[in-house]
Structures are given as C-alpha cells and as structure tokens.
PyMOL Python script that loads the backbone (N, CA, C, O; Angstrom):
from pymol import cmd

cmd.read_pdbstr("""\
ATOM      1  N   MET A   1    -118.569 -26.250  24.955  1.00  0.00           N
ATOM      2  CA  MET A   1    -117.529 -25.966  25.924  1.00  0.00           C
ATOM      3  C   MET A   1    -117.811 -24.650  26.655  1.00  0.00           C
ATOM      4  O   MET A   1    -117.577 -24.554  27.860  1.00  0.00           O
ATOM      5  N   ARG A   2    -118.301 -23.656  25.955  1.00  0.00           N
ATOM      6  CA  ARG A   2    -118.539 -22.368  26.601  1.00  0.00           C
ATOM      7  C   ARG A   2    -119.483 -22.459  27.787  1.00  0.00           C
ATOM      8  O   ARG A   2    -119.214 -21.843  28.819  1.00  0.00           O
ATOM      9  N   PRO A   3    -120.589 -23.208  27.684  1.00  0.00           N
ATOM     10  CA  PRO A   3    -121.460 -23.292  28.870  1.00  0.00           C
ATOM     11  C   PRO A   3    -120.727 -23.824  30.098  1.00  0.00           C
ATOM     12  O   PRO A   3    -120.984 -23.376  31.216  1.00  0.00           O
ATOM     13  N   HIS A   4    -119.818 -24.773  29.898  1.00  0.00           N
ATOM     14  CA  HIS A   4    -119.047 -25.302  31.030  1.00  0.00           C
ATOM     15  C   HIS A   4    -118.102 -24.242  31.587  1.00  0.00           C
ATOM     16  O   HIS A   4    -117.894 -24.159  32.797  1.00  0.00           O
ATOM     17  N   MET A   5    -117.541 -23.447  30.713  1.00  0.00           N
ATOM     18  CA  MET A   5    -116.629 -22.390  31.166  1.00  0.00           C
ATOM     19  C   MET A   5    -117.388 -21.317  31.931  1.00  0.00           C
ATOM     20  O   MET A   5    -116.878 -20.775  32.912  1.00  0.00           O
ATOM     21  N   LEU A   6    -118.593 -21.009  31.495  1.00  0.00           N
ATOM     22  CA  LEU A   6    -119.384 -19.973  32.163  1.00  0.00           C
ATOM     23  C   LEU A   6    -119.759 -20.370  33.587  1.00  0.00           C
ATOM     24  O   LEU A   6    -119.999 -19.505  34.429  1.00  0.00           O
ATOM     25  N   LYS A   7    -119.809 -21.659  33.858  1.00  0.00           N
ATOM     26  CA  LYS A   7    -120.119 -22.138  35.211  1.00  0.00           C
ATOM     27  C   LYS A   7    -118.929 -21.986  36.149  1.00  0.00           C
ATOM     28  O   LYS A   7    -119.078 -22.083  37.368  1.00  0.00           O
ATOM     29  N   ASN A   8    -117.755 -21.749  35.586  1.00  0.00           N
ATOM     30  CA  ASN A   8    -116.521 -21.785  36.375  1.00  0.00           C
ATOM     31  C   ASN A   8    -115.631 -20.576  36.135  1.00  0.00           C
ATOM     32  O   ASN A   8    -114.433 -20.738  35.902  1.00  0.00           O
ATOM     33  N   VAL A   9    -116.173 -19.395  36.185  1.00  0.00           N
ATOM     34  CA  VAL A   9    -115.380 -18.183  35.992  1.00  0.00           C
ATOM     35  C   VAL A   9    -114.715 -17.837  37.322  1.00  0.00           C
ATOM     36  O   VAL A   9    -115.390 -17.624  38.330  1.00  0.00           O
ATOM     37  N   LEU A  10    -113.402 -17.786  37.311  1.00  0.00           N
ATOM     38  CA  LEU A  10    -112.631 -17.490  38.517  1.00  0.00           C
ATOM     39  C   LEU A  10    -111.876 -16.187  38.302  1.00  0.00           C
ATOM     40  O   LEU A  10    -111.065 -16.077  37.382  1.00  0.00           O
ATOM     41  N   LEU A  11    -112.139 -15.219  39.136  1.00  0.00           N
ATOM     42  CA  LEU A  11    -111.489 -13.916  39.028  1.00  0.00           C
ATOM     43  C   LEU A  11    -110.196 -13.914  39.826  1.00  0.00           C
ATOM     44  O   LEU A  11    -110.201 -14.183  41.028  1.00  0.00           O
ATOM     45  N   VAL A  12    -109.085 -13.611  39.157  1.00  0.00           N
ATOM     46  CA  VAL A  12    -107.793 -13.537  39.833  1.00  0.00           C
ATOM     47  C   VAL A  12    -107.104 -12.233  39.451  1.00  0.00           C
ATOM     48  O   VAL A  12    -107.473 -11.590  38.468  1.00  0.00           O
ATOM     49  N   GLY A  13    -106.113 -11.853  40.226  1.00  0.00           N
ATOM     50  CA  GLY A  13    -105.381 -10.624  39.969  1.00  0.00           C
ATOM     51  C   GLY A  13    -105.949  -9.461  40.757  1.00  0.00           C
ATOM     52  O   GLY A  13    -106.980  -9.582  41.418  1.00  0.00           O
ATOM     53  N   GLY A  14    -105.274  -8.356  40.678  1.00  0.00           N
ATOM     54  CA  GLY A  14    -105.651  -7.175  41.445  1.00  0.00           C
ATOM     55  C   GLY A  14    -107.031  -6.638  41.130  1.00  0.00           C
ATOM     56  O   GLY A  14    -107.713  -6.128  42.019  1.00  0.00           O
ATOM     57  N   ASN A  15    -107.459  -6.742  39.868  1.00  0.00           N
ATOM     58  CA  ASN A  15    -108.785  -6.234  39.508  1.00  0.00           C
ATOM     59  C   ASN A  15    -109.892  -6.918  40.292  1.00  0.00           C
ATOM     60  O   ASN A  15    -110.930  -6.313  40.556  1.00  0.00           O
ATOM     61  N   ALA A  16    -109.683  -8.163  40.665  1.00  0.00           N
ATOM     62  CA  ALA A  16    -110.702  -8.902  41.410  1.00  0.00           C
ATOM     63  C   ALA A  16    -110.956  -8.292  42.783  1.00  0.00           C
ATOM     64  O   ALA A  16    -111.954  -8.611  43.429  1.00  0.00           O
ATOM     65  N   CYS A  17    -110.062  -7.421  43.232  1.00  0.00           N
ATOM     66  CA  CYS A  17    -110.224  -6.762  44.533  1.00  0.00           C
ATOM     67  C   CYS A  17    -111.066  -5.491  44.456  1.00  0.00           C
ATOM     68  O   CYS A  17    -111.462  -4.949  45.488  1.00  0.00           O
ATOM     69  N   PHE A  18    -111.341  -5.012  43.247  1.00  0.00           N
ATOM     70  CA  PHE A  18    -112.162  -3.805  43.124  1.00  0.00           C
ATOM     71  C   PHE A  18    -113.552  -4.071  43.676  1.00  0.00           C
ATOM     72  O   PHE A  18    -114.101  -5.152  43.465  1.00  0.00           O
ATOM     73  N   PRO A  19    -114.128  -3.108  44.376  1.00  0.00           N
ATOM     74  CA  PRO A  19    -115.485  -3.287  44.903  1.00  0.00           C
ATOM     75  C   PRO A  19    -116.475  -3.591  43.774  1.00  0.00           C
ATOM     76  O   PRO A  19    -116.488  -2.915  42.745  1.00  0.00           O
ATOM     77  N   ALA A  20    -117.282  -4.595  43.979  1.00  0.00           N
ATOM     78  CA  ALA A  20    -118.356  -5.003  43.056  1.00  0.00           C
ATOM     79  C   ALA A  20    -117.848  -5.488  41.697  1.00  0.00           C
ATOM     80  O   ALA A  20    -118.633  -5.579  40.753  1.00  0.00           O
ATOM     81  N   PHE A  21    -116.560  -5.799  41.577  1.00  0.00           N
ATOM     82  CA  PHE A  21    -116.031  -6.270  40.299  1.00  0.00           C
ATOM     83  C   PHE A  21    -116.668  -7.599  39.890  1.00  0.00           C
ATOM     84  O   PHE A  21    -117.048  -7.782  38.733  1.00  0.00           O
ATOM     85  N   GLY A  22    -116.779  -8.516  40.839  1.00  0.00           N
ATOM     86  CA  GLY A  22    -117.392  -9.809  40.542  1.00  0.00           C
ATOM     87  C   GLY A  22    -118.825  -9.672  40.064  1.00  0.00           C
ATOM     88  O   GLY A  22    -119.239 -10.354  39.126  1.00  0.00           O
ATOM     89  N   GLU A  23    -119.578  -8.801  40.701  1.00  0.00           N
ATOM     90  CA  GLU A  23    -120.965  -8.584  40.293  1.00  0.00           C
ATOM     91  C   GLU A  23    -121.027  -7.997  38.888  1.00  0.00           C
ATOM     92  O   GLU A  23    -121.909  -8.344  38.102  1.00  0.00           O
ATOM     93  N   ARG A  24    -120.093  -7.112  38.574  1.00  0.00           N
ATOM     94  CA  ARG A  24    -120.058  -6.502  37.239  1.00  0.00           C
ATOM     95  C   ARG A  24    -119.748  -7.552  36.176  1.00  0.00           C
ATOM     96  O   ARG A  24    -120.388  -7.582  35.125  1.00  0.00           O
ATOM     97  N   VAL A  25    -118.783  -8.398  36.444  1.00  0.00           N
ATOM     98  CA  VAL A  25    -118.439  -9.453  35.492  1.00  0.00           C
ATOM     99  C   VAL A  25    -119.632 -10.383  35.311  1.00  0.00           C
ATOM    100  O   VAL A  25    -119.976 -10.747  34.187  1.00  0.00           O
ATOM    101  N   TYR A  26    -120.259 -10.765  36.413  1.00  0.00           N
ATOM    102  CA  TYR A  26    -121.433 -11.630  36.328  1.00  0.00           C
ATOM    103  C   TYR A  26    -122.529 -10.985  35.476  1.00  0.00           C
ATOM    104  O   TYR A  26    -123.079 -11.626  34.580  1.00  0.00           O
ATOM    105  N   THR A  27    -122.841  -9.734  35.753  1.00  0.00           N
ATOM    106  CA  THR A  27    -123.897  -9.032  35.027  1.00  0.00           C
ATOM    107  C   THR A  27    -123.574  -8.947  33.538  1.00  0.00           C
ATOM    108  O   THR A  27    -124.445  -9.168  32.697  1.00  0.00           O
ATOM    109  N   ASP A  28    -122.334  -8.630  33.217  1.00  0.00           N
ATOM    110  CA  ASP A  28    -121.938  -8.531  31.812  1.00  0.00           C
ATOM    111  C   ASP A  28    -122.024  -9.883  31.109  1.00  0.00           C
ATOM    112  O   ASP A  28    -122.528  -9.968  29.989  1.00  0.00           O
ATOM    113  N   LEU A  29    -121.536 -10.935  31.757  1.00  0.00           N
ATOM    114  CA  LEU A  29    -121.620 -12.268  31.153  1.00  0.00           C
ATOM    115  C   LEU A  29    -123.064 -12.724  31.003  1.00  0.00           C
ATOM    116  O   LEU A  29    -123.456 -13.254  29.964  1.00  0.00           O
ATOM    117  N   ARG A  30    -123.837 -12.514  32.039  1.00  0.00           N
ATOM    118  CA  ARG A  30    -125.239 -12.929  32.026  1.00  0.00           C
ATOM    119  C   ARG A  30    -125.986 -12.284  30.852  1.00  0.00           C
ATOM    120  O   ARG A  30    -126.824 -12.926  30.218  1.00  0.00           O
ATOM    121  N   SER A  31    -125.680 -11.024  30.570  1.00  0.00           N
ATOM    122  CA  SER A  31    -126.368 -10.319  29.488  1.00  0.00           C
ATOM    123  C   SER A  31    -125.977 -10.844  28.107  1.00  0.00           C
ATOM    124  O   SER A  31    -126.694 -10.616  27.133  1.00  0.00           O
ATOM    125  N   LEU A  32    -124.857 -11.539  28.017  1.00  0.00           N
ATOM    126  CA  LEU A  32    -124.382 -12.055  26.734  1.00  0.00           C
ATOM    127  C   LEU A  32    -124.780 -13.502  26.467  1.00  0.00           C
ATOM    128  O   LEU A  32    -124.552 -14.012  25.370  1.00  0.00           O
ATOM    129  N   CYS A  33    -125.370 -14.169  27.457  1.00  0.00           N
ATOM    130  CA  CYS A  33    -125.641 -15.601  27.358  1.00  0.00           C
ATOM    131  C   CYS A  33    -127.133 -15.888  27.327  1.00  0.00           C
ATOM    132  O   CYS A  33    -127.935 -15.132  27.875  1.00  0.00           O
ATOM    133  N   PRO A  34    -127.497 -16.990  26.677  1.00  0.00           N
ATOM    134  CA  PRO A  34    -128.893 -17.418  26.751  1.00  0.00           C
ATOM    135  C   PRO A  34    -129.266 -17.773  28.191  1.00  0.00           C
ATOM    136  O   PRO A  34    -128.408 -18.140  28.994  1.00  0.00           O
ATOM    137  N   GLU A  35    -130.531 -17.661  28.496  1.00  0.00           N
ATOM    138  CA  GLU A  35    -131.016 -17.942  29.856  1.00  0.00           C
ATOM    139  C   GLU A  35    -130.694 -19.362  30.320  1.00  0.00           C
ATOM    140  O   GLU A  35    -130.524 -19.596  31.516  1.00  0.00           O
ATOM    141  N   ILE A  36    -130.610 -20.307  29.391  1.00  0.00           N
ATOM    142  CA  ILE A  36    -130.371 -21.699  29.787  1.00  0.00           C
ATOM    143  C   ILE A  36    -128.948 -21.925  30.296  1.00  0.00           C
ATOM    144  O   ILE A  36    -128.680 -22.930  30.954  1.00  0.00           O
ATOM    145  N   CYS A  37    -128.038 -21.004  30.001  1.00  0.00           N
ATOM    146  CA  CYS A  37    -126.653 -21.130  30.462  1.00  0.00           C
ATOM    147  C   CYS A  37    -126.542 -20.704  31.918  1.00  0.00           C
ATOM    148  O   CYS A  37    -127.057 -19.663  32.325  1.00  0.00           O
ATOM    149  N   GLU A  38    -125.865 -21.528  32.679  1.00  0.00           N
ATOM    150  CA  GLU A  38    -125.581 -21.181  34.070  1.00  0.00           C
ATOM    151  C   GLU A  38    -124.299 -20.357  34.114  1.00  0.00           C
ATOM    152  O   GLU A  38    -123.297 -20.731  33.505  1.00  0.00           O
ATOM    153  N   VAL A  39    -124.327 -19.255  34.821  1.00  0.00           N
ATOM    154  CA  VAL A  39    -123.150 -18.397  34.971  1.00  0.00           C
ATOM    155  C   VAL A  39    -122.794 -18.342  36.449  1.00  0.00           C
ATOM    156  O   VAL A  39    -123.639 -18.041  37.292  1.00  0.00           O
ATOM    157  N   ASN A  40    -121.540 -18.636  36.752  1.00  0.00           N
ATOM    158  CA  ASN A  40    -121.065 -18.588  38.130  1.00  0.00           C
ATOM    159  C   ASN A  40    -119.712 -17.882  38.147  1.00  0.00           C
ATOM    160  O   ASN A  40    -118.768 -18.328  37.494  1.00  0.00           O
ATOM    161  N   VAL A  41    -119.619 -16.797  38.883  1.00  0.00           N
ATOM    162  CA  VAL A  41    -118.387 -16.014  38.986  1.00  0.00           C
ATOM    163  C   VAL A  41    -117.950 -16.014  40.446  1.00  0.00           C
ATOM    164  O   VAL A  41    -118.711 -15.618  41.330  1.00  0.00           O
ATOM    165  N   THR A  42    -116.723 -16.458  40.692  1.00  0.00           N
ATOM    166  CA  THR A  42    -116.203 -16.489  42.056  1.00  0.00           C
ATOM    167  C   THR A  42    -114.807 -15.872  42.089  1.00  0.00           C
ATOM    168  O   THR A  42    -114.161 -15.692  41.057  1.00  0.00           O
ATOM    169  N   ALA A  43    -114.365 -15.558  43.292  1.00  0.00           N
ATOM    170  CA  ALA A  43    -113.005 -15.057  43.500  1.00  0.00           C
ATOM    171  C   ALA A  43    -112.453 -15.721  44.753  1.00  0.00           C
ATOM    172  O   ALA A  43    -113.180 -15.895  45.731  1.00  0.00           O
ATOM    173  N   PRO A  44    -111.180 -16.094  44.735  1.00  0.00           N
ATOM    174  CA  PRO A  44    -110.571 -16.686  45.927  1.00  0.00           C
ATOM    175  C   PRO A  44    -110.357 -15.629  47.007  1.00  0.00           C
ATOM    176  O   PRO A  44    -110.512 -14.432  46.764  1.00  0.00           O
ATOM    177  N   ASP A  45    -110.002 -16.089  48.191  1.00  0.00           N
ATOM    178  CA  ASP A  45    -109.746 -15.166  49.300  1.00  0.00           C
ATOM    179  C   ASP A  45    -108.633 -14.174  48.977  1.00  0.00           C
ATOM    180  O   ASP A  45    -108.724 -13.000  49.338  1.00  0.00           O
ATOM    181  N   ASN A  46    -107.587 -14.634  48.301  1.00  0.00           N
ATOM    182  CA  ASN A  46    -106.490 -13.743  47.927  1.00  0.00           C
ATOM    183  C   ASN A  46    -106.282 -13.817  46.415  1.00  0.00           C
ATOM    184  O   ASN A  46    -105.405 -14.546  45.952  1.00  0.00           O
ATOM    185  N   PRO A  47    -107.068 -13.083  45.647  1.00  0.00           N
ATOM    186  CA  PRO A  47    -106.982 -13.194  44.191  1.00  0.00           C
ATOM    187  C   PRO A  47    -105.671 -12.679  43.601  1.00  0.00           C
ATOM    188  O   PRO A  47    -105.325 -13.023  42.471  1.00  0.00           O
ATOM    189  N   ILE A  48    -104.946 -11.865  44.347  1.00  0.00           N
ATOM    190  CA  ILE A  48    -103.709 -11.289  43.807  1.00  0.00           C
ATOM    191  C   ILE A  48    -102.643 -12.366  43.607  1.00  0.00           C
ATOM    192  O   ILE A  48    -101.934 -12.346  42.601  1.00  0.00           O
ATOM    193  N   THR A  49    -102.520 -13.292  44.533  1.00  0.00           N
ATOM    194  CA  THR A  49    -101.473 -14.315  44.420  1.00  0.00           C
ATOM    195  C   THR A  49    -102.013 -15.684  44.019  1.00  0.00           C
ATOM    196  O   THR A  49    -101.243 -16.638  43.903  1.00  0.00           O
ATOM    197  N   TYR A  50    -103.299 -15.795  43.808  1.00  0.00           N
ATOM    198  CA  TYR A  50    -103.917 -17.100  43.544  1.00  0.00           C
ATOM    199  C   TYR A  50    -103.347 -17.768  42.290  1.00  0.00           C
ATOM    200  O   TYR A  50    -103.036 -18.959  42.314  1.00  0.00           O
ATOM    201  N   ALA A  51    -103.210 -17.021  41.206  1.00  0.00           N
ATOM    202  CA  ALA A  51    -102.689 -17.602  39.967  1.00  0.00           C
ATOM    203  C   ALA A  51    -101.247 -18.076  40.158  1.00  0.00           C
ATOM    204  O   ALA A  51    -100.870 -19.131  39.648  1.00  0.00           O
ATOM    205  N   TRP A  52    -100.451 -17.313  40.882  1.00  0.00           N
ATOM    206  CA  TRP A  52     -99.065 -17.702  41.131  1.00  0.00           C
ATOM    207  C   TRP A  52     -99.014 -19.013  41.912  1.00  0.00           C
ATOM    208  O   TRP A  52     -98.262 -19.921  41.561  1.00  0.00           O
ATOM    209  N   HIS A  53     -99.816 -19.108  42.970  1.00  0.00           N
ATOM    210  CA  HIS A  53     -99.841 -20.344  43.765  1.00  0.00           C
ATOM    211  C   HIS A  53    -100.316 -21.525  42.921  1.00  0.00           C
ATOM    212  O   HIS A  53     -99.814 -22.638  43.073  1.00  0.00           O
ATOM    213  N   GLY A  54    -101.270 -21.290  42.043  1.00  0.00           N
ATOM    214  CA  GLY A  54    -101.727 -22.351  41.141  1.00  0.00           C
ATOM    215  C   GLY A  54    -100.618 -22.809  40.214  1.00  0.00           C
ATOM    216  O   GLY A  54    -100.479 -24.004  39.953  1.00  0.00           O
ATOM    217  N   GLY A  55     -99.827 -21.870  39.715  1.00  0.00           N
ATOM    218  CA  GLY A  55     -98.696 -22.222  38.863  1.00  0.00           C
ATOM    219  C   GLY A  55     -97.655 -23.032  39.605  1.00  0.00           C
ATOM    220  O   GLY A  55     -97.097 -23.984  39.060  1.00  0.00           O
ATOM    221  N   VAL A  56     -97.392 -22.659  40.840  1.00  0.00           N
ATOM    222  CA  VAL A  56     -96.437 -23.416  41.664  1.00  0.00           C
ATOM    223  C   VAL A  56     -96.924 -24.849  41.835  1.00  0.00           C
ATOM    224  O   VAL A  56     -96.154 -25.796  41.671  1.00  0.00           O
ATOM    225  N   MET A  57     -98.187 -25.004  42.160  1.00  0.00           N
ATOM    226  CA  MET A  57     -98.743 -26.353  42.349  1.00  0.00           C
ATOM    227  C   MET A  57     -98.685 -27.157  41.055  1.00  0.00           C
ATOM    228  O   MET A  57     -98.362 -28.345  41.073  1.00  0.00           O
ATOM    229  N   ALA A  58     -98.997 -26.514  39.937  1.00  0.00           N
ATOM    230  CA  ALA A  58     -98.989 -27.218  38.654  1.00  0.00           C
ATOM    231  C   ALA A  58     -97.592 -27.726  38.314  1.00  0.00           C
ATOM    232  O   ALA A  58     -97.437 -28.866  37.877  1.00  0.00           O
ATOM    233  N   PHE A  59     -96.585 -26.899  38.508  1.00  0.00           N
ATOM    234  CA  PHE A  59     -95.233 -27.303  38.139  1.00  0.00           C
ATOM    235  C   PHE A  59     -94.592 -28.248  39.143  1.00  0.00           C
ATOM    236  O   PHE A  59     -93.540 -28.820  38.855  1.00  0.00           O
ATOM    237  N   GLN A  60     -95.188 -28.427  40.300  1.00  0.00           N
ATOM    238  CA  GLN A  60     -94.711 -29.434  41.244  1.00  0.00           C
ATOM    239  C   GLN A  60     -95.271 -30.810  40.900  1.00  0.00           C
ATOM    240  O   GLN A  60     -94.783 -31.823  41.402  1.00  0.00           O
ATOM    241  N   ASP A  61     -96.275 -30.850  40.063  1.00  0.00           N
ATOM    242  CA  ASP A  61     -96.901 -32.112  39.657  1.00  0.00           C
ATOM    243  C   ASP A  61     -96.041 -32.767  38.575  1.00  0.00           C
ATOM    244  O   ASP A  61     -95.783 -32.147  37.543  1.00  0.00           O
ATOM    245  N   PRO A  62     -95.591 -34.009  38.789  1.00  0.00           N
ATOM    246  CA  PRO A  62     -94.750 -34.678  37.796  1.00  0.00           C
ATOM    247  C   PRO A  62     -95.438 -34.837  36.434  1.00  0.00           C
ATOM    248  O   PRO A  62     -94.758 -34.938  35.413  1.00  0.00           O
ATOM    249  N   GLU A  63     -96.741 -34.859  36.406  1.00  0.00           N
ATOM    250  CA  GLU A  63     -97.477 -34.997  35.152  1.00  0.00           C
ATOM    251  C   GLU A  63     -97.368 -33.748  34.274  1.00  0.00           C
ATOM    252  O   GLU A  63     -97.672 -33.799  33.083  1.00  0.00           O
ATOM    253  N   MET A  64     -96.943 -32.650  34.850  1.00  0.00           N
ATOM    254  CA  MET A  64     -96.870 -31.391  34.111  1.00  0.00           C
ATOM    255  C   MET A  64     -95.927 -31.484  32.922  1.00  0.00           C
ATOM    256  O   MET A  64     -96.145 -30.819  31.910  1.00  0.00           O
ATOM    257  N   ASN A  65     -94.887 -32.293  33.026  1.00  0.00           N
ATOM    258  CA  ASN A  65     -93.933 -32.426  31.923  1.00  0.00           C
ATOM    259  C   ASN A  65     -94.594 -32.906  30.643  1.00  0.00           C
ATOM    260  O   ASN A  65     -94.100 -32.634  29.548  1.00  0.00           O
ATOM    261  N   LYS A  66     -95.698 -33.610  30.769  1.00  0.00           N
ATOM    262  CA  LYS A  66     -96.425 -34.071  29.585  1.00  0.00           C
ATOM    263  C   LYS A  66     -97.175 -32.927  28.906  1.00  0.00           C
ATOM    264  O   LYS A  66     -97.596 -33.055  27.756  1.00  0.00           O
ATOM    265  N   LEU A  67     -97.343 -31.820  29.610  1.00  0.00           N
ATOM    266  CA  LEU A  67     -98.174 -30.724  29.116  1.00  0.00           C
ATOM    267  C   LEU A  67     -97.397 -29.498  28.665  1.00  0.00           C
ATOM    268  O   LEU A  67     -97.999 -28.494  28.286  1.00  0.00           O
ATOM    269  N   ILE A  68     -96.073 -29.561  28.697  1.00  0.00           N
ATOM    270  CA  ILE A  68     -95.284 -28.379  28.346  1.00  0.00           C
ATOM    271  C   ILE A  68     -94.275 -28.701  27.247  1.00  0.00           C
ATOM    272  O   ILE A  68     -93.926 -29.858  27.016  1.00  0.00           O
ATOM    273  N   VAL A  69     -93.826 -27.659  26.588  1.00  0.00           N
ATOM    274  CA  VAL A  69     -92.725 -27.732  25.635  1.00  0.00           C
ATOM    275  C   VAL A  69     -91.687 -26.736  26.130  1.00  0.00           C
ATOM    276  O   VAL A  69     -91.981 -25.554  26.307  1.00  0.00           O
ATOM    277  N   THR A  70     -90.486 -27.217  26.350  1.00  0.00           N
ATOM    278  CA  THR A  70     -89.434 -26.320  26.816  1.00  0.00           C
ATOM    279  C   THR A  70     -88.922 -25.470  25.652  1.00  0.00           C
ATOM    280  O   THR A  70     -89.148 -25.786  24.484  1.00  0.00           O
ATOM    281  N   LYS A  71     -88.241 -24.406  25.994  1.00  0.00           N
ATOM    282  CA  LYS A  71     -87.654 -23.546  24.967  1.00  0.00           C
ATOM    283  C   LYS A  71     -86.678 -24.345  24.107  1.00  0.00           C
ATOM    284  O   LYS A  71     -86.650 -24.200  22.885  1.00  0.00           O
ATOM    285  N   LYS A  72     -85.883 -25.185  24.754  1.00  0.00           N
ATOM    286  CA  LYS A  72     -84.904 -25.998  24.031  1.00  0.00           C
ATOM    287  C   LYS A  72     -85.604 -26.949  23.061  1.00  0.00           C
ATOM    288  O   LYS A  72     -85.182 -27.084  21.912  1.00  0.00           O
ATOM    289  N   GLN A  73     -86.673 -27.610  23.518  1.00  0.00           N
ATOM    290  CA  GLN A  73     -87.415 -28.511  22.637  1.00  0.00           C
ATOM    291  C   GLN A  73     -87.983 -27.756  21.438  1.00  0.00           C
ATOM    292  O   GLN A  73     -87.936 -28.243  20.309  1.00  0.00           O
ATOM    293  N   TYR A  74     -88.512 -26.580  21.688  1.00  0.00           N
ATOM    294  CA  TYR A  74     -89.087 -25.788  20.602  1.00  0.00           C
ATOM    295  C   TYR A  74     -88.007 -25.331  19.626  1.00  0.00           C
ATOM    296  O   TYR A  74     -88.197 -25.397  18.411  1.00  0.00           O
ATOM    297  N   GLU A  75     -86.884 -24.871  20.152  1.00  0.00           N
ATOM    298  CA  GLU A  75     -85.801 -24.411  19.277  1.00  0.00           C
ATOM    299  C   GLU A  75     -85.240 -25.545  18.434  1.00  0.00           C
ATOM    300  O   GLU A  75     -84.841 -25.328  17.290  1.00  0.00           O
ATOM    301  N   GLU A  76     -85.203 -26.762  18.990  1.00  0.00           N
ATOM    302  CA  GLU A  76     -84.665 -27.901  18.256  1.00  0.00           C
ATOM    303  C   GLU A  76     -85.665 -28.487  17.269  1.00  0.00           C
ATOM    304  O   GLU A  76     -85.269 -29.006  16.225  1.00  0.00           O
ATOM    305  N   ASN A  77     -86.976 -28.409  17.588  1.00  0.00           N
ATOM    306  CA  ASN A  77     -87.975 -29.121  16.792  1.00  0.00           C
ATOM    307  C   ASN A  77     -89.032 -28.238  16.142  1.00  0.00           C
ATOM    308  O   ASN A  77     -89.706 -28.673  15.208  1.00  0.00           O
ATOM    309  N   GLY A  78     -89.188 -27.022  16.613  1.00  0.00           N
ATOM    310  CA  GLY A  78     -90.138 -26.089  16.013  1.00  0.00           C
ATOM    311  C   GLY A  78     -91.597 -26.409  16.291  1.00  0.00           C
ATOM    312  O   GLY A  78     -91.935 -27.191  17.179  1.00  0.00           O
ATOM    313  N   THR A  79     -92.444 -25.772  15.495  1.00  0.00           N
ATOM    314  CA  THR A  79     -93.891 -25.912  15.714  1.00  0.00           C
ATOM    315  C   THR A  79     -94.392 -27.316  15.431  1.00  0.00           C
ATOM    316  O   THR A  79     -95.411 -27.735  15.980  1.00  0.00           O
ATOM    317  N   THR A  80     -93.688 -28.042  14.584  1.00  0.00           N
ATOM    318  CA  THR A  80     -94.098 -29.418  14.293  1.00  0.00           C
ATOM    319  C   THR A  80     -94.136 -30.246  15.570  1.00  0.00           C
ATOM    320  O   THR A  80     -95.042 -31.055  15.771  1.00  0.00           O
ATOM    321  N   TYR A  81     -93.153 -30.039  16.421  1.00  0.00           N
ATOM    322  CA  TYR A  81     -93.107 -30.757  17.697  1.00  0.00           C
ATOM    323  C   TYR A  81     -94.332 -30.435  18.545  1.00  0.00           C
ATOM    324  O   TYR A  81     -94.932 -31.325  19.149  1.00  0.00           O
ATOM    325  N   CYS A  82     -94.695 -29.164  18.584  1.00  0.00           N
ATOM    326  CA  CYS A  82     -95.878 -28.751  19.354  1.00  0.00           C
ATOM    327  C   CYS A  82     -97.134 -29.405  18.801  1.00  0.00           C
ATOM    328  O   CYS A  82     -97.964 -29.910  19.557  1.00  0.00           O
ATOM    329  N   LEU A  83     -97.271 -29.393  17.488  1.00  0.00           N
ATOM    330  CA  LEU A  83     -98.455 -30.007  16.878  1.00  0.00           C
ATOM    331  C   LEU A  83     -98.520 -31.498  17.179  1.00  0.00           C
ATOM    332  O   LEU A  83     -99.589 -32.021  17.492  1.00  0.00           O
ATOM    333  N   GLU A  84     -97.394 -32.178  17.085  1.00  0.00           N
ATOM    334  CA  GLU A  84     -97.368 -33.611  17.381  1.00  0.00           C
ATOM    335  C   GLU A  84     -97.702 -33.878  18.845  1.00  0.00           C
ATOM    336  O   GLU A  84     -98.413 -34.831  19.161  1.00  0.00           O
ATOM    337  N   LYS A  85     -97.196 -33.050  19.719  1.00  0.00           N
ATOM    338  CA  LYS A  85     -97.394 -33.269  21.155  1.00  0.00           C
ATOM    339  C   LYS A  85     -98.816 -32.948  21.600  1.00  0.00           C
ATOM    340  O   LYS A  85     -99.398 -33.687  22.395  1.00  0.00           O
ATOM    341  N   PHE A  86     -99.377 -31.859  21.099  1.00  0.00           N
ATOM    342  CA  PHE A  86    -100.656 -31.383  21.619  1.00  0.00           C
ATOM    343  C   PHE A  86    -101.855 -31.697  20.736  1.00  0.00           C
ATOM    344  O   PHE A  86    -102.994 -31.561  21.183  1.00  0.00           O
ATOM    345  N   ASP A  87    -101.631 -32.107  19.513  1.00  0.00           N
ATOM    346  CA  ASP A  87    -102.752 -32.347  18.607  1.00  0.00           C
ATOM    347  C   ASP A  87    -102.963 -33.829  18.360  1.00  0.00           C
ATOM    348  O   ASP A  87    -103.459 -34.223  17.304  1.00  0.00           O
ATOM    349  N   SER A  88    -102.591 -34.644  19.319  1.00  0.00           N
ATOM    350  CA  SER A  88    -102.780 -36.088  19.140  1.00  0.00           C
ATOM    351  C   SER A  88    -103.722 -36.643  20.169  1.00  0.00           C
ATOM    352  O   SER A  88    -103.998 -37.843  20.170  1.00  0.00           O
TER     353      SER A  88
END
""", "prot")
cmd.dss("prot")
cmd.show_as("cartoon", "prot")
cmd.util.cbc("prot")
cmd.orient("prot")
C-alpha cells in the first residue's frame, strides 16, 4: 500500500504555500524510499481551502452515509458498531 500512497502525495493547508515546501517533502520522502518506489508530490492551486472543498464534495455524495458513524450511533452502539461497520 505504501508504494501506491507515495505516488499520490497531495500537499494541502497553509504549509503547502511555503516556498520550496513541495520540493522539500519530495526530497525527504525520496531519501526514505527504495529507488524502485515512485514518489510524486503535488499541490493544488489553492492548498489552503482544498481539503475543505474536498470535505464538502464528500458529504454531498449520498454514498458517504455508508462510510461514517454518527455521534448518536456511536453513543448508542459503541465501538462494536464501528468494528461491525468497517471491519467487514
């Protein structure tokens, strides 16, 4: 799984706006990985709000309800509910 994640590193938040931050992250990751692993680090045009917009899009998707546990569900059913929902 890690090699797949290394191909898709997305920098978001204010730190992604620092000069040469992406290059630094790439260099640091590259030094920790075998040569056969592909490393790709990118940043969106507006990294500060990108995660927020992604969250908005995710929660507008009707399928999202299958991927979340509400506070009420957790309070009524506890961790067992989470294990049943996500570990099957």
